[in-house]
C-alpha positions as CSV (number, residue, x, y, z in Angstrom):
1,M,-36.4,83.3,-100.7
2,H,-37.7,80.6,-97.9
3,E,-39.9,83.0,-96.6
4,E,-41.5,84.0,-100.0
5,D,-42.2,80.4,-100.7
6,K,-43.8,80.0,-97.4
7,N,-46.1,83.1,-98.1
8,L,-47.1,81.8,-101.4
9,I,-47.9,78.3,-100.0
10,Q,-50.1,80.0,-97.2
11,A,-51.7,82.1,-99.8
12,F,-52.5,79.2,-101.9
13,F,-54.1,77.5,-98.8
14,A,-56.0,80.5,-98.2
15,G,-57.6,80.2,-101.6
16,D,-55.3,82.1,-104.0
17,D,-54.8,79.8,-106.9
18,E,-52.2,82.2,-108.6
19,A,-49.9,81.6,-105.5
20,Y,-49.2,78.0,-106.8
21,E,-48.7,79.3,-110.2
22,K,-45.9,81.6,-109.0
23,L,-44.3,79.0,-107.2
24,L,-44.5,76.9,-110.6
25,K,-43.1,79.7,-112.6
26,K,-40.2,80.5,-110.0
27,Y,-38.9,76.8,-110.0
28,L,-40.1,75.5,-113.5
29,K,-36.8,76.1,-115.3
30,S,-34.6,74.9,-112.4
31,I,-36.5,71.7,-112.1
32,Y,-36.5,71.1,-115.8
33,N,-32.6,71.7,-116.1
34,F,-32.2,69.3,-113.2
35,L,-34.2,66.6,-114.9
36,R,-32.2,67.3,-118.2
37,T,-29.2,65.8,-116.5
38,F,-30.9,62.5,-116.6
39,T,-32.5,62.6,-120.0
40,A,-32.4,64.6,-123.1
41,D,-35.7,63.5,-124.7
42,S,-37.8,66.7,-124.6
43,D,-41.1,64.8,-124.5
44,V,-39.9,62.8,-121.4
45,L,-38.5,66.1,-119.9
46,D,-41.8,67.8,-120.2
47,D,-43.7,64.9,-118.7
48,L,-41.4,64.5,-115.7
49,T,-41.5,68.2,-115.1
50,Q,-45.1,68.2,-115.3
51,E,-45.5,65.2,-113.2
52,T,-43.2,66.7,-110.6
53,F,-45.4,69.7,-110.1
54,I,-48.5,67.7,-110.1
55,K,-47.1,65.6,-107.3
56,A,-46.0,68.7,-105.4
57,W,-49.5,70.2,-105.8
58,K,-51.4,67.0,-104.5
59,N,-48.8,66.7,-101.6
60,L,-48.6,70.3,-100.7
61,K,-50.8,70.0,-97.7
62,S,-48.3,67.5,-96.3
63,F,-45.5,70.0,-96.7
64,D,-43.9,71.1,-93.6
65,T,-43.8,75.0,-94.1
66,E,-40.7,75.1,-91.6
67,K,-38.7,73.2,-94.1
68,N,-37.3,74.6,-97.4
69,F,-39.8,74.2,-100.2
70,K,-37.1,74.3,-103.0
71,T,-35.3,71.2,-101.3
72,W,-38.6,69.5,-101.1
73,L,-39.5,70.1,-104.6
74,F,-36.1,68.8,-106.1
75,A,-36.5,65.6,-104.0
76,I,-40.0,65.1,-105.6
77,A,-38.2,65.7,-109.2
78,K,-35.5,63.2,-108.0
79,N,-38.1,60.7,-107.0
80,T,-40.1,61.2,-110.3
81,V,-37.1,60.6,-112.6
82,Y,-35.9,57.5,-110.7
83,D,-39.4,56.2,-110.7
84,F,-39.7,56.8,-114.3
85,F,-36.4,54.9,-115.0
86,K,-37.2,52.0,-112.8
87,K,-40.6,51.6,-114.8
88,K,-38.6,51.6,-118.0
89,K,-36.2,49.2,-116.5
90,T,-33.3,51.3,-117.9
91,I,-30.8,53.3,-115.8
92,P,-29.0,56.2,-117.4
93,F,-25.3,55.8,-117.0
94,S,-24.5,58.9,-118.4
95,S,-26.0,62.4,-119.1
96,F,-27.3,63.0,-122.4
97,L,-27.4,66.8,-122.7
98,N,-29.3,68.0,-125.7
99,E,-27.4,70.9,-127.2
100,E,-30.5,71.8,-129.2
101,G,-32.3,74.7,-127.2
102,D,-29.3,75.7,-125.0
103,N,-29.1,79.2,-124.7
104,V,-25.5,79.7,-123.7
105,L,-25.9,83.5,-124.0
106,E,-28.4,83.4,-121.4
107,N,-25.6,83.8,-118.6
108,I,-23.8,86.7,-120.2
109,K,-24.2,89.6,-117.8
110,T,-22.5,92.7,-119.4
111,E,-23.9,94.4,-122.5
112,D,-20.5,95.6,-123.7
113,I,-19.3,92.3,-124.8
114,L,-18.0,92.1,-128.3
115,P,-19.4,89.5,-130.6
116,L,-16.1,87.7,-130.8
117,E,-16.1,87.3,-127.1
118,V,-19.6,86.2,-127.1
119,L,-18.8,83.4,-129.5
120,E,-15.5,82.4,-127.5
121,K,-17.7,82.3,-124.3
122,A,-20.3,80.3,-125.8
123,E,-17.7,77.8,-127.3
124,R,-16.1,77.5,-123.8
125,E,-19.4,76.8,-122.3
126,K,-20.2,74.3,-124.9
127,V,-17.0,72.4,-124.5
128,F,-17.6,72.5,-120.6
129,E,-21.1,71.0,-120.9
130,T,-19.8,68.3,-123.1
131,K,-17.0,67.5,-120.5
132,L,-19.6,67.7,-117.9
133,A,-21.8,65.4,-119.6
134,Q,-19.0,62.8,-119.5
135,L,-19.6,62.5,-115.8
136,P,-21.6,59.6,-114.4
137,T,-25.2,60.9,-113.9
138,D,-25.1,60.7,-110.2
139,Y,-22.1,63.0,-110.1
140,H,-23.4,65.3,-112.8
141,A,-26.7,65.7,-111.0
142,L,-24.8,66.5,-107.8
143,L,-22.6,69.1,-109.4
144,M,-25.4,70.6,-111.1
145,L,-27.5,70.9,-107.9
146,R,-24.4,72.2,-106.1
147,Y,-23.2,74.8,-108.4
148,K,-26.0,75.7,-110.8
149,E,-28.8,75.5,-108.2
150,D,-26.8,76.7,-105.3
151,F,-27.9,73.9,-102.9
152,S,-25.7,73.2,-99.9
153,L,-24.3,69.7,-99.5
154,Q,-26.8,69.2,-96.6
155,E,-29.6,70.1,-98.8
156,I,-28.4,67.9,-101.7
157,S,-28.3,65.1,-99.1
158,E,-32.0,65.6,-98.3
159,I,-32.9,65.9,-101.9
160,L,-31.1,62.7,-103.0
161,A,-31.8,60.9,-99.5
162,I,-28.3,60.0,-99.3
163,P,-26.1,60.4,-96.2
164,Y,-24.3,63.7,-95.7
165,N,-21.0,62.2,-95.5
166,T,-21.6,60.2,-98.5
167,I,-22.6,63.4,-100.5
168,K,-19.3,65.0,-99.3
169,S,-17.3,62.2,-100.7
170,R,-19.2,61.9,-104.0
171,H,-18.8,65.7,-104.3
172,L,-15.1,65.6,-103.9
173,R,-14.9,62.4,-106.2
174,A,-17.0,64.3,-108.9
175,L,-14.6,67.4,-108.7
176,T,-11.7,65.1,-109.1
177,I,-13.2,63.3,-112.1
178,L,-14.3,66.5,-113.7
179,K,-10.6,68.0,-113.3
180,K,-9.3,64.9,-114.9
181,I,-11.8,65.2,-117.9
182,L,-11.1,68.8,-118.2
183,T,-7.2,68.4,-118.5
184,Q,-7.5,65.7,-121.1
């Protein structure tokens, strides 16, 4: 995946404008979902997502192609959302996941699931998302980056600009808090 991103960036620099569009399409949903851990306002989400990709486009020449593009892009998204809340002078203390537009059926892999099983799975996922939203935003974002976006703790440390050992302890704390919430 890292090599594919590197090739697309090089193609973009060589004049292939569609290469950046491919990068955008590749990461659009992930960035949007990451930003959604901070706000549920769809207008704000759209603006923050767009601003993230504009910043990435403007700064692509300074990107070190030996680094991981996805990590770099998520760091831009994190900085963009933090800047937004600094300007608003509000800090989101909990996640506000908007249940409208969630497609819980999207993750179902088998085509042979009976409708009742689909409904039960959707209900379990909805309950889990509700419980996950009870975590403080920082923990929620960390768990999303780790388990939904499959970043390593080292990559999350780079994205959030927080020391690795702090990320490790926050990860453990987030899992402990989530476990308590799930058993309530």
